[in-house]
N, C-alpha and C positions, 0 to 999 in steps of 0.2 A: 837533638830535638825531634819531636814527633814528625814523621814524614808522611807524604801522601801514600806511599807504598804500604805503610803500617795500617792506614785506614782501609785500603783495598784488601789487604790480607785479612782484616777482621770481618769483612762482609759475609763470607760463607759461614763462619763460626756464629756470628750474631743471628743470621737468618734462620738458624736451627731453632731458636727460641723466640726471637722478637718478630713482631709483625711489621710489614711494610705499611705504615700508617697513611691515611688520606691526605691529599693536598687539595683543599677545597676553596674554589673562588667565592669571594664574599661580595655580593651586590651591596649589602648594607654598609660595610666598612669602606668599600670602594667609593660609594656615593658620599660618605661622610668626609673622606680625606682627599678625594680627587685622584688618588693613586689607584693602581690596579692591584688589589689586595687578594692574596691567596693565603689561607690559614693552613699551616702545617699542624695537623691535629694529632700530635704525638701523645696527647692526653688520652687517646684511644688505645694506647699501647698496653700490652700485658702489664699488670701491676699498676696501671694508670700513670706511668711515667717512663721517660727515656732511660732511666737508670738501669733497667734490665739489660740494655745493650752493653754498656761498659762492664757490668758485673759478669755477664756471660763470657765476654772475651777474656777477662782476667782469670776467672776461675778455670776456664778451659786450658789455660797455660800452666796449671799447677803440675808439679811432678807427682809421682805415685806416693812418695813419702809425705809431701805437703797435703795431699788429699787425705791421707790417713790421719794426719794431725788436726785437720780442720782449719777453718778460717775464722777471723774476727774482723769486725769493722765498726765504725761509728757513723751515725746518720741521724738526720732530723726526721727521716721517715721514708722517703722515696728510694734512696740507695739501700736502705735496710731491706725493703721489700724485694728489690732486684737481687741483692746478694742471697737472701733467704731462698728465693725461688730457684736461682741459678745453681746454688749449692745443692739444694734438695734434689734437683733433677738428675744430678750425677752422683748422688749418695755421699756428699760431703757435709760434715757437721758444721753448722754456722752459729756463732755467738755474736749478737748484735747489741751494741751499746747505743742507747738513744737518750736524748736529754729528758730530764724529769718532766718537762712541760711539753713533750712531744704530743701531737694530736692523738687522742684516743683511737680514732679510726685507723691511723697509721700503725700504731702499736698492735692493735688487733689483727690487722692485715698481715703484718710481718710474722706474727706467731702462726697465722693460718697457713703461711707458705713454708713453715717448718723451722723458722729461726728461733733460737733461744734468746729472748730479749732481756737485757739488763738496763734498767733506767738509772742514769747517773748524770749529775751536773746540770747547770742552768742553761747551757747552749751547746751547739755542736762541738766547739773547741774543747770544752770541759769533758764532753763525752769521749772525744778522740784521745785525750790524755789517758783516760781510764782504759780505753780499748788497747792502747799500746802497752799498758801494764799487763793486761791479760795476754797479749801477744808474747811478752817475755816470760811470764809465769807458766803458760800452758803450751808454749811452742807452736802456736798457731801462726798461719800466714795472714798478715794484715792486708785487707783489700781496701785500698784508699778510695775515698769517694770521688776524688778528682785528680790528685797529683800523681798519676801513674800512666805511663804510655799506653799500656794495654787498655786501660779504662778510657782514656781519651780517644783512642782509635775506635773503640766500640761505639762511643757516642758520635763519632764522626760519620758513621754510616747514615745518620739522618741527613747530612749534607749530600751524600751520594744519592739518596732517595729524592731529595728536593731537585737536584740537577737532572736526574733521570725523568722526573715528572714534568719539570718546567725548565728546560735548558735555556730559555730566554730570560731567566730571572735577573733582575738588576741588583736588588738589595735583600739581604736576609738579616732579620733582627732576632737576637738570641739573648735569653736571660743569662746572667752571670752570678754565681755564688762563689765557689772555689775556682771556677774557670775551666773545668774539664769538658763541659758540653761545648762551649764556644771554641775552645782550642781544637777539638775534633772537627767541628763543623767548618771552621775557618780553614783548616788544613785541607779538608775534602774539597771545599768549593774553590779555593785558590788553586788547588791542584787540577781541577777541571777547567777553570777559566779565571785567570788572574784579574779580569776586570770586575768580577762580582764583588760588590761591597758588602762587608760584614760589620754590623753595628751591634755592640754589646749594651745590655741594659741592666742596671742595678737599682735596688731600692735605696732611697736616700739614707735610710737608717742603717744600711749595711754596705756602704759604698767604698770598700777597701780598694777595689781595682781602679776606680776613677781617681781616687786620691793617690794611689801608688804610681799611676801613669803621670800624674801631674808633678809628683816629686822625683820621678825617675828611678825609684826603687820601691821594693815591697814595704808596705807599712801594715801594722796590725792595729785595728781599732780596739779601744778599751772595752766596748760593748756594742751590741747590735740591737735594734728595735724596729721591727717591721711586721706587718701582717703576712708578708711573703716568707714564711718560715723555711721554705725549701731552699732559699738562697741567703739565709741569715748566717753568714760566716764572717768571722772577724778579720780574716786575711785571705789572700789568694795564694795558690800553691806556687812553689818555686818553678817547677817545670811549666805550669800553665801560664804564669806571668811572662815567661820567656816567649812562649808561642803567641800570646795575646799582643805583646809589644811588637812582634814581628808581622803578624798577619791580620789583626783586627783593625779596621779603619777608624773607628770612633767608639767611645764608651760614654753613655749618657745615664742619667738617673731619673727616677720617677718617685713621686711621693706616695704614701699610703692612700691618700685620698684619690689620687689619679689611678692607682691600681684598683681601688674599689669601684670606681666608675667604669673602668674597662671590664672588670669581672661581671658587674651587673648588666652592662650593655650587651656583652657577649651572651649572657644567660637569657636575657629578655628577647634579643633580636635574632640570635643564631641558635637558641635552644641548646647551648653548649656550656657545660659547667667546667670551669678551670679553677685551680687553686690560685692563691695570690702570686706565687712564683711563676705559675703558668700564664698569668695574664700580663706580666710586666712588659713583654715585647709589644703586645697590642697597645698597651697604655702609652708607650713611647711613640708609636705611630699616631694614635689618636690625638696626643698632645703636641705633635710636631716637635719632638725633642731634638730632631736632626733635620737637616734640609733634604727635601726630595722634590722632584719635578712632578707636574701633572702627568698622569698616565704611566708613571714609573712603576715597574713590576716589583712589588715588595712582598716578601714572605715573613710574617711574624711567626716565630716558632712557639706554639702553645704546648709546653713540654710537661705539664703535670695537671692532673685533675683530682688529686687526693686531698680534698678539703674537709675538715671536721665540720659537722653540721652546726655546732654551736658557733664556730668561727664564721661559717657561711651566713648565719643569721645576722651577726654583727657587721659583716662586710656589706651585705645587702642594704642594711639600714644606713650605713655610712655612704654607700653609693646613692641612695635615695636622697639623703640630706644634701650631698654635693651637687646633685642635679636639680634641686628645688622640688623634689617630689614628696618630701616629708618635712613637716614643720612642727616645732613644739614652742608654744608661746605661753606667757603669763600676763594676766591683767587683773585689775581690781574692780569689783562691782559694788554698788550700793546694796546693802543687805535688806532687800525688800522684795515682795512678790513681783514676779515678772521680769526682774533684772536679767536673769540668765536667759530667759526666752528672747529678750531684745537682742542680746549678744548673738544667740543662735540664728536669729533672723538675718543679721548682717552676714554671718558666715554662709547662710543659705543663699542669700542674694549674690554673693561672690562665688557661688558654686564650689564651695569647699566641703570636702567630706570629713566628718569627724570620726576619728578612731576612738578617742576617749576623752572624758572630762573629769577633772578632780576639783571639787568645790570645797574650800576650806574657810569656814568663818571663825576658826579659832587661832589663826596665824597671828603671832605677835608682831609681824611686820606691817599689819594694817590696822586701821582704826576699828573700834568695836562695832561701828555702824556699817562696816564694809565686809566683803568676803573676797578672798583670793581665789582665782580660777586658773588652772593650768589645762591647756588643751593640746591634744595630739591630733594633727591635721594632715590630710592627704591633699597635696597641691599639684599643679600641673607644670611647674617650672619656675625659674627665678623671676620671670616677669609677673607671673600670677602671684607669687609671694609678695612682690613689691606692691602690686595692686591691692592685695588684701590688707597689708599694713597701712597703706594710705587710707583705705576705706574705714578701717577701725579708728585711725587717728582722727579722721574727719567727723566721726560719730562721738568723739570725746574720750575714747579709751586710750590709756597709756599702756603701751605694749612692750614687754621685754621678750626678745627672741632668745629662747633657751637652747634650741638645737636648730 
């Protein structure tokens, strides 16, 4: 099993490429939760993710013959960039298999770091199967995204940094996909101080670790579905599951809606952009998915910031909906002059901002003397939404909430 000494040994190797990322006290999230929240901003890492650490440590261990043959790996995006950069730095050819639906931004970034990208399969696991075929056909060394001691040890250097910067930390909250990150961090922190609690977080739509721990053995999901593409794996690694079972105190899950709220709140209040997988640890704290005391010192690890702009637009909108900041409604008006103006007057009185109006007098769902209206509205929270719906109802409007 991965040892504390393995993580210590990786520190010098990793530091040649990776940055020591900030640990930032957050007034905002401390006030929200009552805890003492410090954000580990690993999303400021080179390539925008922690993956450069494990990739650097693994590739540095290659023999001369292995370097000559090159490496291959599979990744949803962040590990791809880490392997591409780490390999290019020491002159090793890298071939990266990414899922066909991998974010465009991550594909472009991987190529910019020198990786030869192959798009294959619907998710990480399908991409990994193809990468292993290339490993056998071309004699390359496979650099696993998580189930490798060198990789886990490299990721564990984050734990050493957290302890160095905040030795009084009580709890560290870490995202889980395949388990390499949390295995390394838990090993580092428990090696430094056994009392430090390590909490793992998965997306509900990719909760293989939580389900595996409940059953007492590794399980593989038939599919995964989450906005947190960086942790969208169908199963946990063999080696990582062993470490998680031994050293991680608790594993919880968060929904896509909760991830979206955490991501948008982080962006709005802390001016920090995370990807879905990078925001799950904060989501678990904000939603109190595990028990913690007032003033407990908690470090959510924000471990990725590589989000596709199209995805970001959707996630922000989802976050606004979940917090009552955006509302889409439909109602029916009499088809006469002034009817729309009367509706707008109600909205104005309730201090609602109108993003857009669609007025349709040809809809088959309403009488010929009526017109259907859909409105996109900016609201100030769930209480404001409720007040608006009540006001419209009192004025005689029948309102359908669409979003």
